[in-house]
N, C-alpha and C positions, 0 to 999 in steps of 0.2 A: 481460174481463182477469182472470186465475188471480190466488187470494193471493198468489205468489209478486210478482206485478205492484205489486201494493198495498203489499207487502211489503215493496220498493226503494224504494218512496215514503218511505214512514215512516223506512228507513235513511239514506237523506240529508235524512229534516229532525234525525233524530239527529248525523248527520256536522257539519251546521251547527253544530252547539255545543257540540261535541267542543272541550274543553280550558277553558269557560270552565263548566260542572258543579261543578266539585270541591268538596267531596269526594264527590260523587252522578255516579251517571253520566249519561252522555250517551242520549236517549231521545226518538224519534218516537212520534208515533202518526195513524192514517189510520183516519175512519169511511167507511163507506163504506153508503148503501140503495139497491137497485134497481139496480147498478151503477153509481149517483153519489156521487160523493166531496163529502158533507158537512159533514165537520170534519177539521181538519187542525193538530197541536198539538206545540209541543216543548218542553223543562225546559229552562229558559232559563238559572237560577244558580241554587246552593242556599236553601232556604227561602223559594223561591218557587215557584206551582203547577207540577204537574207535568204532562208532557203529556199524558196523557189527559184533565185535566181543564180543559185550552187546547180540545182539541177537542171535546168537550163542551159547550163553552161555544159552539163556533163552528156545532158541529149543531143544538141545539134540541130542540126534540120531532122532527127529523129522525133523535136519535140511539136513541127506542126502536123496535126489533125491529133493528136496526142490526147491521153490523158492524164490528169494534174492530181493527184491526190495530196491533200494541204490540210496538215492539223488546226490551221486556224485560219480566218477568213484572212486572204490577202489584201494588201494594204492598197489605197487608190492615191495615199498623200504624198508629196518630195518631203521626206525628214534628211535623215547624213546621210541616208542612203534613197535612190530612185523608189518610185510606186512599183510595188510587182504585178498589179495588175496591167499597166501599160506594159510591162516587158512580159505576160501571156500573150496579151494582144497581139503584140509586133512578133512573135513565136508561131500565131495565129492555130493553138491549141483547139482544141473542139471539145474538151467537154473537164471541167472541174468538179471534184466532189471535196466539199469540205468537209470538217470534224463537228465543227462550232463558230458562231461568230463572232467577231472581234468587242469586246466591251468599251473599247476605247473609242471615245466620242470621236475623233477621226477618222475611224472606220465604221463601227457601227452599221453596216449591213451596207453600205456606201461601196463598198467592191465586189460585195456579189452582185446590187444592182449595176455596175458600170460594168462587168462581165454580161450581167443575162440582155442590157442594154446595146449589147455590142455584138448579138448574137450569138456568147455562146452558153451552152447547156452548161447551167449549175445544180448541182443536188448538194443540201444543208442537213446537216445533222449524222451522217456515218459514223458511228462509235466517238459521240457526242459525251457520252460520260467521261468515258476516259481521256479525253482531248482537256475538258475543264478540270479534271481532277489534278493533271500534268500540272495546267498555271493557275492553280486555284491562288496562289499567293499574287500572282501576277493580276486576275482578276479582282481581287480583292483592292492591291493599293490603287490600279486605275478607279475602281467604283467608290472608295472612302478615302482614296490619298492619305491613308495611312501605310505604315508597311505592315505585312502580316507576321504575326509574333509566335513563337514557338517557345513556349516554358520548359526549362529540362531542373529537373532534381535528381539527383542520387539520393535515395531513400532508404529505411528499415524498414524491416516488416509493421514494426508500430510507427510507421510516419516519421521518422527521426532524420534529421540534417548531421546534426552534429550532437555528440554526447555531453558537453559543453559550450554552454554562449562564449563565444572570442577565440575558441580553439578549433582547428583542425583535425577533420576524424574523415579516415579512410574507410568508406561504407562499399565501397564496389570495385571489381577485380578491372585487369589489362586489357578484357577485352572487352568492356564498357569505354574505358580510358581511349581505346582506338576507334569507337564507333564515334563517339564525343567528338574526335579530331574529323570524323568524316563529313559530322554533320557541321561542326565549324565551316570546311569548306566548303560547304554546299548554301550560303548566307552570306547576307552583305556585309552585316557588321551581328556584333556580343554585347551584350551588353551586361552588366553588373552594378552592386552600389562601392561606394567608396569602403564600407565596412567588410567586405568580401575582398581589397585590395591591400587592407591592414591587417587582416587576421591571416592572408595565405601568402600574398605579395606573388599571384602566378601574372606566367608570361603571357595569358591569353591570346595564343596565336595556333595555330594548324600547323602539329611538328610530326604527327603520323598519318596525316591522308597522302596520298598519293599523288590528289591533287591541289595543287601548289597555291591556290587563292588563298590569300588572306584574309579576311573578315577585319573589317574599324573597328577597334573596341572602344567602344563607349562607357563612360563611367560617369555615374549621379554622384558629385561631389558637394552637394550644396553648402557645407559650410568651407570650401576648399581646405579639407585638410588632410591631403596627397604630401607627403617629403618627395623629396625629388631622388632619393634613392630607389624607390619601389621598380618592380621592374618594367610598368607600362609607360613610366619615365623614362627610362633607363636605354630601354630597346629601341632601336630607332629603324626596326625593318618594318613597323607598322603603325600606320596613322591611329593616334587615341584622339579621339573628342571628351570633354571636360565639360558635363554642365555643372556651371556653379553659380552662388551668390556672390562669393568673394575672390578677391583677387587672388594670382600665385605669384610669390618672390622668382619665378623660375621660368625661363624661356625655352623650346626646344622647338625643331622645324620638324616635326611630326604629331607636335601636340598641337590641336587643335582647340581655344577655348571659348565657350560659350555663357557670355555673362548676362545673367537678368536679376532683376529683385526677385522675382521670386520661377521655379520652375514646374510643373505640375507634370506627369507622365504624358498627359497627352500632350504636351507643350511640347516637350522632348520628343513624341512619335511622329508630330508634325511638320518639325523641323528636322529631322532626318529625313522626314520623306520628301520632302522639298529640296535636299541634297542627294536625292537620288536611291535612297535605302528601301529596298523595294521586302529584304526578307531580316528578320531581326531573332534572332539565338538570343535568349535571357538565361543569364547563369548566374546570376544572386543569389544572397541567402535568405532569409525567413523575411525581414525589413520589404526588400523588392520582391519576393513573392506576393507576400499577402498585397503589397498596394496595387499589383497589377492584375490578381483575381478579383477584386473588390469592386476596382474599377468597370472588371468584365473590359481587358485588353488583349486577353491571348485567346490565338486561333485553336494555338495546336499544342498539348500537353504531351510532354513526353518524361516518364517516371523511368528512373532505374531501380528496381527492387532488389535488397539485396537479402538474403538469410538469414538475420540475426538481429536481435532486439534491444535496443540500447535504454529504455527505460526510462519512466516518469521524467524524471530528472534534464532529461535529454532536450534539444531545441528541434520543436514541431518542424516540418514542413514550410508552415503557413499557421499566422493566425488570424483566421477571418471567419465571418460567422457568414458569409455570403454563400446561399445554397444555388448552384451551378452544376447541372446536369449535365455529366459527358457521355461521350459513345465511343465507344472500344472500335480504333480501327485497324490496329494488327500490333500483335504481339508476339513475340521472340524468344528464346534462351538464350543468354550471351555466356557462357559459360558458367557459372554459378549463380547468377544473376538473372534477373527476370526485366524483358523491356517492354513497358506497355504506353501505346502511341492511342492519344485518345483526341476527341472534337470536340468543342462544343455542340452540343446538342438543340440548338436552338428552338427547335420545336416546344419541347418538352421547358425548356426556359422561358418562354412567352406563359406556358401551363402555369408555373410556378407561381407568377407574377398575377395574376387574376385569382 
């Protein structure tokens, strides 16, 4: 087997942990000796052992003079866990194949350098694109100090999200609902505006996914409009963060209030990033969607399109004049609906400004 073959196995391991390691990256590791896999490892969650450590434990003495395949550059600094580079040196591995360098300034090439300085052969760039794709949210978070934002909307064929303003309208089917809950389980937090709470009174929890991870509920309620009986306040199973300029008359142990004279979206994103939120799923209505789009704060768009027309009097997905060129990443049919995943085409976006 080739380096690419073994790295593909490591990438599969990393993918299995995607969404549960935040604010750390998802990493997979494979250790090979005499063309036989002797160690496998995945970083499962922040604060626990990294992928290399799990793989080294499995390999035991077979790690000596073996080749290590890892999807992200091994760390060489002491955090909540020990430095992976030191563990690899202690195990006396012969060769390390790295898919991509780490964008974290605490690593950023220093891990590879230390391995090479100690006589370890290191190859970088095997399956690099796939590895960067798995951790695109982590790289964005590390380099911008902002969460990776996914904007989700369920729309009709004519781009509407509701038949009438202030009225909840069922757009898509049950399979889409399942998919949305799966997506919630892959994110650290989800965000809506107070109008969505007042109109729909959602729980905003993951109830259908096999992954039991629950995202933090974030509500932008600048005027302090939320009453105590809404679900995000009554339900104590998941933390709720409220961003507001007004005081509330109620208190609850699961509710955290962020109070300021003014909250811009950028202020909100900066604040939650500092609190360790790496991935954010935006499920708000027209006003929230419009603000995120206009301020170009979205990295990924997910649209669920239903085969129905709601007409000219219905509420559009967004009321914006901003011209964003998007690139289709993936399409899928979910029952009678279509899911389109898109990313911002930064090259085209730049040309529009010129």
